[in-house]
C-alpha positions in Angstrom: 110.5 124.1 131.2 113.7 122.7 129.6 113.4 118.7 128.2 114.3 116.3 130.3 117.3 113.4 130.1 114.9 110.9 129.4 113.7 113.0 126.1 116.9 113.8 125.2 119.0 110.8 125.0 116.0 109.4 122.6 117.0 112.4 120.3 114.3 114.1 120.7 113.7 117.5 118.3 111.5 120.1 120.3 111.9 121.6 123.3 108.8 120.2 124.7 107.4 116.6 124.5 103.0 117.1 123.8 100.5 115.4 126.5 100.3 111.2 125.2 103.5 112.0 122.9 105.9 111.1 125.5 103.9 107.6 126.0 104.7 106.9 122.0 108.0 107.9 122.0 109.1 105.5 125.2 106.7 102.8 122.7 109.2 104.0 119.7 112.0 103.6 121.6 111.3 100.4 122.9 110.0 98.9 120.2 113.4 99.8 118.2 115.5 99.3 120.7 114.3 95.5 121.2 114.2 94.5 118.0 110.9 94.6 117.5 107.7 95.8 115.3 104.8 98.1 116.3 101.0 99.1 115.3 100.5 102.1 116.4 96.7 103.9 116.0 97.3 107.2 116.9 94.9 110.2 115.9 96.5 113.8 114.0 98.3 116.1 116.4 100.6 113.3 118.4 103.1 114.0 116.8 104.1 110.8 114.7 107.0 112.1 113.0 108.7 113.3 115.7 108.4 110.7 118.2 109.4 107.7 115.7 112.3 109.7 114.1 114.4 110.7 117.3 114.4 107.0 119.4 114.9 105.3 115.6 117.9 107.7 114.5 119.5 107.0 118.3 119.3 103.1 117.3 120.6 103.3 114.1 123.8 105.6 115.3 125.0 103.0 117.8 124.0 100.3 115.5 125.4 100.8 112.3 121.7 100.7 111.1 119.6 102.9 108.5 116.0 104.3 108.9 113.4 104.1 106.1 110.8 106.8 106.3 108.4 105.8 104.0 105.1 107.9 103.5 103.5 108.4 99.7 103.0 111.8 101.1 104.8 114.7 99.5 103.8 117.3 102.5 105.3 114.2 105.0 108.4 114.4 102.8 109.7 117.2 103.7 107.6 117.3 107.1 110.5 113.9 108.0 113.1 116.0 106.2 112.9 119.1 108.2 112.5 117.2 111.7 115.8 114.9 110.7 117.6 118.1 110.0 116.6 120.1 113.5 117.6 116.3 115.5 121.1 116.5 113.4 121.9 120.4 114.4 119.6 120.0 118.5 122.2 117.3 118.8 125.5 118.2 116.8 125.3 115.2 114.9 127.5 113.7 111.5 124.2 112.3 110.0 123.1 112.4 106.5 119.1 112.4 105.5 118.3 112.2 101.7 114.7 112.2 100.2 114.0 109.9 97.1 110.1 110.4 95.5 109.8 107.9 92.7 112.1 107.8 90.0 110.3 108.7 87.1 109.9 112.1 88.7 113.6 112.8 88.8 114.1 111.7 85.4 115.3 115.1 83.2 114.5 113.5 80.1 111.3 114.6 78.9 108.0 113.6 78.7 108.7 111.0 80.5 105.9 112.0 83.1 103.8 110.3 80.6 104.4 106.9 80.7 103.5 104.2 83.4 105.3 102.9 85.9 106.6 99.7 84.1 106.7 101.5 80.7 109.3 104.3 82.8 111.2 101.5 84.2 111.9 99.8 80.7 112.6 102.9 78.8 115.2 104.0 81.9 117.0 100.3 81.7 117.3 100.5 78.3 118.6 104.4 77.5 120.7 103.4 80.3 122.4 100.0 78.6 122.6 101.7 75.1 124.8 104.6 76.5 121.6 106.9 74.9 120.9 108.9 78.7 123.3 111.6 78.1 122.5 112.8 82.3 123.3 108.8 83.3 126.8 108.8 82.1 128.2 112.4 82.5 127.0 110.6 86.3 128.4 107.4 86.0 132.2 107.0 84.2 132.1 103.2 83.9 129.6 102.4 86.5 131.8 104.2 89.1 130.4 107.8 90.4 132.4 110.4 87.9 133.9 113.3 89.7 131.1 115.5 88.6 128.8 113.3 90.6 130.9 113.0 93.5 131.7 116.9 93.9 127.9 117.8 93.6 127.1 115.0 96.4 129.5 116.7 98.5 128.6 120.3 98.2 124.3 119.2 98.6 125.7 117.1 102.0 127.9 120.5 103.1 125.1 122.7 102.7 122.7 120.5 104.1 120.7 120.3 100.9 119.2 116.3 100.2 115.9 117.5 99.9 114.1 115.9 96.5 113.9 119.9 95.5 117.5 120.8 95.9 118.7 117.3 94.2 116.8 117.9 91.2 117.9 121.8 91.0 121.8 120.9 91.6 121.7 117.9 88.8 119.7 120.2 86.7 122.6 122.9 86.4 125.6 120.3 86.2 123.2 117.9 83.7 123.5 114.6 85.8 121.0 112.3 86.7 119.2 113.0 90.1 118.4 109.4 90.7 121.5 108.8 91.0 122.7 111.5 92.4 119.8 110.5 95.0 121.5 107.5 95.5 125.4 108.2 95.9 123.7 110.1 98.8 121.6 107.4 100.5 124.8 105.2 100.5 126.2 107.0 103.4 122.8 108.8 104.6 121.1 107.2 107.8 117.9 107.9 107.3 116.0 107.9 103.7 113.0 108.9 103.1 110.7 107.5 100.6 107.9 105.7 98.7 106.7 102.4 100.1 108.1 100.8 96.9 111.4 101.4 97.5 111.0 98.7 100.4 107.7 96.7 99.0 108.4 96.5 95.9 110.1 93.0 95.3 111.9 94.1 92.3 112.8 97.9 93.2 113.8 96.9 96.8 116.8 94.4 95.7 118.1 96.6 92.8 117.9 99.9 95.0 119.5 97.9 98.0 122.1 96.8 95.9 122.8 100.1 94.5 123.1 101.7 98.3 124.8 99.1 99.7 122.0 98.4 102.2 120.9 95.6 103.6 117.2 94.7 104.9 118.3 93.1 108.4 120.2 96.4 109.6 117.0 98.5 108.3 114.7 100.4 110.3 111.1 101.0 108.9 109.1 103.6 109.7 105.5 103.5 107.3 103.8 105.9 107.8 99.8 106.7 106.7 99.8 103.0 107.0 96.9 102.1 106.4 97.4 102.8 102.8 99.5 100.3 102.7 97.6 97.3 101.8 96.0 99.1 98.9 99.4 100.4 97.6 101.4 96.4 97.7 97.9 95.3 96.4 98.5 97.3 93.6 102.1 97.2 93.1 101.4 92.9 92.9 98.4 93.3 89.9 98.8 93.4 86.0 96.0 94.2 83.6 95.5 95.3 79.8 92.8 96.1 77.6 91.3 95.3 74.2 92.3 98.9 73.2 96.1 97.9 74.9 96.3 94.6 72.5 95.3 96.6 69.6 98.5 99.3 70.0 100.9 96.3 70.5 99.6 95.0 67.2 100.1 98.3 65.5 103.5 98.2 67.0 104.1 94.4 65.8 103.2 95.5 62.6 105.3 98.0 62.1 108.4 96.4 62.8 107.4 93.7 60.7 106.6 91.3 63.0 103.3 89.0 61.8 103.3 86.9 63.3 103.3 88.4 67.0 100.7 90.2 65.5 98.3 87.7 64.8 98.9 86.0 68.3 97.8 89.8 69.5 94.6 89.7 67.3 93.4 86.0 68.2 93.9 87.1 72.5 92.3 90.2 71.1 89.3 88.3 69.8 89.5 86.1 72.9 88.5 88.8 74.6 85.8 90.1 72.9 84.6 86.3 72.8 85.2 85.9 77.1 82.8 89.2 77.6 80.4 88.1 75.0 77.3 87.2 78.1 79.4 89.3 81.0 77.3 92.4 81.5 79.8 94.2 83.4 82.4 92.3 85.0 82.9 88.1 84.9 86.0 85.9 87.1 87.7 84.3 84.3 90.8 81.5 84.7 94.3 81.4 84.1 93.5 78.5 81.3 90.8 80.1 79.4 93.3 83.1 78.2 96.4 81.2 77.5 95.0 77.7 76.2 94.8 78.8 72.8 98.7 80.7 72.7 100.1 77.8 73.9 98.3 75.3 71.1 100.2 78.5 68.6 103.5 78.7 70.1 106.2 78.3 72.8 104.4 81.0 76.0 107.9 81.7 77.4 109.5 82.2 73.8 106.3 84.4 72.9 106.9 86.5 75.9 110.8 87.0 75.6 110.7 88.2 72.1 107.6 90.7 72.9 109.8 92.1 75.4 112.5 92.3 73.1 111.3 93.9 70.9 109.2 96.5 73.3 112.8 97.5 73.9 113.9 98.6 70.2 110.2 100.2 70.5 110.8 101.9 73.2 113.9 103.5 72.0 112.0 105.7 69.4 109.1 106.8 71.4 110.0 106.0 75.1 106.6 103.5 75.7 105.7 100.5 74.2 102.0 98.6 74.4 104.0 95.1 73.2 106.0 95.7 76.5 102.9 96.3 78.8 101.6 93.0 77.5 104.4 91.3 77.5 104.5 91.8 81.8 101.1 90.9 81.9 101.4 87.4 80.2 104.3 86.5 81.8 102.3 87.6 85.6 99.5 85.9 84.1 100.8 82.1 84.7 101.3 83.1 88.4 99.1 81.3 91.0 96.1 81.6 91.9 96.2 81.9 95.9 96.1 85.4 96.9 95.1 86.7 93.7 91.7 86.9 91.1 91.2 87.2 87.2 88.5 89.7 86.6 87.1 90.4 83.0 85.0 93.9 83.1 83.7 95.9 80.2 84.2 99.3 80.4 82.5 102.0 78.1 84.9 105.4 77.4 84.0 109.2 77.1 83.3 108.7 73.7 80.7 105.9 74.0 83.5 103.3 72.4 83.4 100.1 74.6 86.5 98.2 76.2 87.2 94.2 78.1 89.9 94.7 80.9 91.3 91.5 82.1 93.2 91.9 85.4 95.7 90.2 87.5 94.6 91.2 91.0 96.4 90.5 93.9 94.1 89.4 96.7 96.4 89.7 100.0 99.3 92.1 100.7 101.3 90.1 103.4 102.3 87.6 100.1 104.6 90.6 99.8 104.9 92.6 103.4 105.7 89.6 105.1 108.7 88.5 103.7 110.1 92.5 104.5 108.8 92.7 107.7 110.2 89.5 108.9 113.9 90.3 107.1 114.1 94.3 108.8 115.6 94.8 111.8 112.2 96.9 113.1 108.8 98.2 111.6 107.0 100.4 112.8 103.4 101.2 110.9 101.5 104.4 112.5 98.1 106.2 111.0 95.6 108.4 112.8 93.2 105.5 111.1 94.6 102.1 111.5 92.4 100.3 113.6 91.6 97.6 114.5 95.1 97.3 115.0 94.4 93.6 114.8 93.7 93.8 111.1 96.3 95.3 110.0 98.5 92.7 112.0 97.3 90.2 110.5 96.5 91.0 106.5 99.9 92.8 106.3 101.7 89.2 107.9 103.7 90.6 111.2 104.3 87.4 113.2 104.6 89.3 116.4 103.9 93.3 116.4 103.0 95.0 120.1 99.9 96.9 119.3 99.1 100.4 120.8 95.8 102.7 120.6 96.4 105.9 121.5 93.9 109.1 122.8 93.7 112.4 120.8 96.0 114.8 122.5 93.3 117.3 121.6 90.8 118.7 124.3 87.6 116.4 123.9 85.8 119.9 124.6 87.4 120.7 121.3 84.9 118.6 119.5 81.9 117.3 119.1 81.1 113.9 117.5 77.7 113.8 116.6 75.5 110.8 114.7 72.3 111.5 112.9 70.0 108.6 113.0 68.4 109.6 110.0 68.1 108.9 106.0 69.9 106.1 104.3 72.0 106.0 101.2 71.5 101.9 101.1 70.9 101.0 97.4 67.2 100.0 98.4 66.3 103.0 99.9 67.6 105.5 97.8 65.2 107.6 96.0 63.9 112.1 94.9 62.3 112.4 98.7 65.7 110.6 100.4 67.9 112.8 98.9 65.8 116.0 99.4 66.1 114.8 103.3 69.3 114.4 103.2 69.4 117.7 101.7 67.3 119.4 104.0 69.1 118.0 107.1 72.7 118.9 105.2 71.3 123.0 105.1 69.9 123.0 108.4 73.1 121.3 109.9 75.6 123.6 108.0 73.1 126.7 108.9 74.5 126.4 112.4 78.3 126.0 111.9 79.6 129.1 112.1 82.1 128.6 109.3 83.3 126.6 106.4 81.8 123.3 106.5 83.2 119.8 104.0 80.6 117.5 103.3 81.8 113.9 101.9 79.3 112.0 99.8 79.8 107.7 99.6 80.6 109.0 95.5 80.1 111.4 93.0 76.6 110.2 91.6 74.6 110.2 95.3 76.6 113.5 95.8 75.0 115.0 92.7 71.8 113.5 93.3 71.4 115.5 96.6 73.0 118.4 95.6 70.0 119.0 92.7 68.7 119.9 96.4 70.8 121.5 98.7 72.4 124.0 96.2 68.6 125.4 96.0 68.1 125.4 100.1 72.0 126.1 100.7 71.8 129.8 102.2 75.9 129.8 101.9 77.6 129.4 99.0 78.7 126.0 97.4 81.7 124.6 96.5 81.8 121.4 94.5 84.5 119.2 94.2 85.0 118.0 90.3 86.3 114.3 89.6 89.2 115.5 87.3 90.7 117.9 89.3 94.5 119.2 88.3 96.8 119.9 90.8 96.5 124.0 90.1 92.9 123.7 90.0 92.7 121.7 93.4 94.7 124.2 94.9 92.9 127.1 93.6 89.6 125.0 94.8 90.8 124.6 97.9 92.3 128.6 98.1 88.5 130.3 97.1 86.5 128.2 99.4 89.3 129.0 102.6 88.7 132.6 101.5 84.4 132.1 102.7 86.2 131.3 106.2 84.4 134.0 108.4 80.9 134.2 106.5 80.8 129.9 105.9 80.8 128.2 102.8 80.1 124.2 102.2 82.4 122.3 100.0 80.7 119.0 98.8 83.5 116.5 98.2 83.4 112.8 98.2 85.1 109.8 100.7 88.2 109.0 99.2 88.8 111.7 96.3 90.5 115.1 96.4 89.8 116.2 99.6 89.4 113.3 101.6 92.5 112.6 102.8 95.9 114.3 103.0 94.9 118.6 103.3 95.0 120.0 105.9 92.7 123.0 106.9 93.9 124.2 110.6 92.2 126.9 112.3 89.2 128.7 111.5 89.3 127.2 107.6 87.3 124.0 108.4 84.6 123.8 111.9 82.8 121.4 110.6 82.8 117.9 108.8 79.4 115.6 107.8 80.0 112.5 105.9 76.2 111.7 104.1 76.2 107.9 104.5 78.7 104.6 105.3 81.0 104.4 101.6 79.9 100.6 101.4 79.6 100.1 97.4 77.7 97.4 96.2 80.8 94.7 96.2 82.4 94.0 92.8 84.0 90.7 92.1 87.3 91.6 93.5 86.0 92.8 96.8 83.6 89.3 96.6 86.4 87.1 96.3 88.7 89.5 98.8 85.9 88.7 101.3 86.0 84.9 100.7 89.2 84.5 101.0 90.1 86.0 104.3 87.1 84.4 105.3 89.2 81.1 104.6 92.0 82.8 106.0 91.3 84.4 109.0 87.5 83.7 109.3 86.6 87.4 109.1 86.1 88.1 105.7 82.8 90.6 105.6 85.2 92.8 108.2 88.5 92.8 106.9 87.6 92.5 103.0 84.7 95.2 103.0 83.2 96.7 106.6 86.6 98.0 108.4 88.6 99.2 104.8 85.6 101.7 104.0 84.4 102.8 107.6 88.4 103.7 107.9 88.1 105.9 103.9 85.1 107.9 106.0 86.9 108.0 109.4 89.8 109.5 107.1 87.5 112.5 106.3 86.2 113.2 109.0 89.6 113.7 110.3 89.8 116.8 107.7 88.0 118.8 111.4 90.8 119.0 114.2 94.3 119.6 112.9 95.6 121.1 116.0 94.8 121.5 119.6 93.3 125.0 119.4 90.7 124.0 116.4 87.5 123.5 117.9 84.9 121.8 115.5 81.9 119.0 114.7 81.9 116.0 112.9 78.7 114.4 112.1 77.5 111.2 110.4 74.5 111.2 108.8 73.3 107.7 108.3 70.9 105.6 110.7 73.4 102.5 110.2 76.6 104.5 112.0 74.1 103.7 115.3 73.5 100.0 114.3 75.9 97.9 116.8 77.3 96.4 113.4 79.0 99.6 112.2 79.4 102.0 115.8 81.6 99.1 117.0 83.8 100.4 114.2 84.3 104.1 115.7 87.7 104.4 117.8 86.6 103.0 121.3 88.5 107.0 122.4 85.6 108.9 120.7 83.2 109.9 122.4 80.3 110.1 120.1 76.5 111.3 120.9 73.3 110.6 118.7 70.2 112.7 118.3 68.0 113.8 116.6 68.2 117.4 118.1 71.4 118.1 116.7 70.9 122.1 115.3 70.6 122.7 119.4 73.7 120.8 120.1 75.7 122.8 117.3 74.8 125.8 118.3 75.4 125.4 122.5 78.9 123.9 121.4 79.6 126.6 119.8 78.2 129.3 122.1 80.4 127.2 125.0 83.5 127.4 123.2 82.7 130.8 122.0 83.3 131.4 125.7 86.5 129.8 126.0 
């Protein structure tokens, strides 16, 4: 059936609109044409990317706007690029799109991948200012784009090769800076695909938008995987140092004969150890506890400035500077208390060495996001786990926003959602007997699932405690996720696991770990997911501060600061199972608390979820029925 005129008008890129997707397209089109904000809980398979990009691009072309599609996942960058190319081709549009990943990953200087983001930013700035980067100087001639750069940009645009890989490849061939080339393309782009921080890091946003000649008021923001935004923004606004950082900074000061700075750093290091004397794990600290003695010794702001200047010199020699990290921390430490917490932590390294860490942690992402949302032309926040949407509206500081929750477009009969109300992973109930019972239930359930099953636990410790029993009892091969996988190890592990799709294997992972989000195992590669326990860790001081803060702000501290974010992590892991309309699978929640009213209310309203102890028969019947189909 040909695409109707309604969906051609909003530049829908495919030949057919899926069920429910049509509602989403209309809702997004209304939001962008009426300059509204929209928060969308839309499960996997609805086609969010195409539904959002079509109407947004149409409005951008009509009103001379720019669409920013923000996502942290590389696969989503590719999908957004491909979707935009399809729209351009299908409707014969004069349209430029560019994909911009983190600046550090676009840099051709050797070994910069080892630098922390703030270290890289300072290193890059210094290299440019002192004209030491040959890639930058060849791209920019007295601040203007060089002839080689202009030619390269025109070539990439003409060939429709404005994705990250193509930009890096072409820039490397020409000896140019890939980031600068991407910026030159972005100046003329109607669609920019990038990471969250290009818009939500205040310092980066100001410079970035200025460089590409764009204004926030003329930008439509599409935030993909929006459930990740609050945590990402809080991380961007947080700072930390440790006694190890201070020791390295002292060495740098000593090497450059800055004895006075070295002395002050020594006092600061000693102060951290003193503050930690009566602390077993972690403790709150106040602003004055840390800076009082420094202010007695010297002018605080002058010290920060001097350390920053010295850090610039050090970066010329070795790229990174611990002095620069300390300077940035001390500057941030003078910030507000409202919406932040200050925590000191004792930490033990791999070799048993003790370290003291002090953090200035952001609790309230709205301190940053509210300004962006208010200024932007329109903001679309979307994810498969934005439940409840009201929480994200409040936590991110939307003044006004439409909220929509959609059902999965996949047939309900393809998915069996079960709660097994046995066992619990609450700390007070944990024991060898409990671990054995969990293992026995897992064996019985995975034996009934004809194919691969992924089992996700709240922590590696609990996973290992259960696995002592499970691996002895399981009839199927067991794949145990390692916490520190390299990218290659992760891919190899996944490929090996997929190889067992016909006979069946069991992957033991962790909620929020390597495989709890961002992987696709469609078709026959995964037939079941089991979530063991609730990922409610014992609240640390940051979580307690968050609960208190959201209690005072919204009177919903427990829900917003603790329960809903944890529950959504469990739902993210559960979502690995059904990834397409033909997938069939079982999702099991193993913990009696999932059936308690306070927790059961956290499931999306559209979920048909059954509570049973007769899970073996239900799993068997489900796969028998689906075999007939």
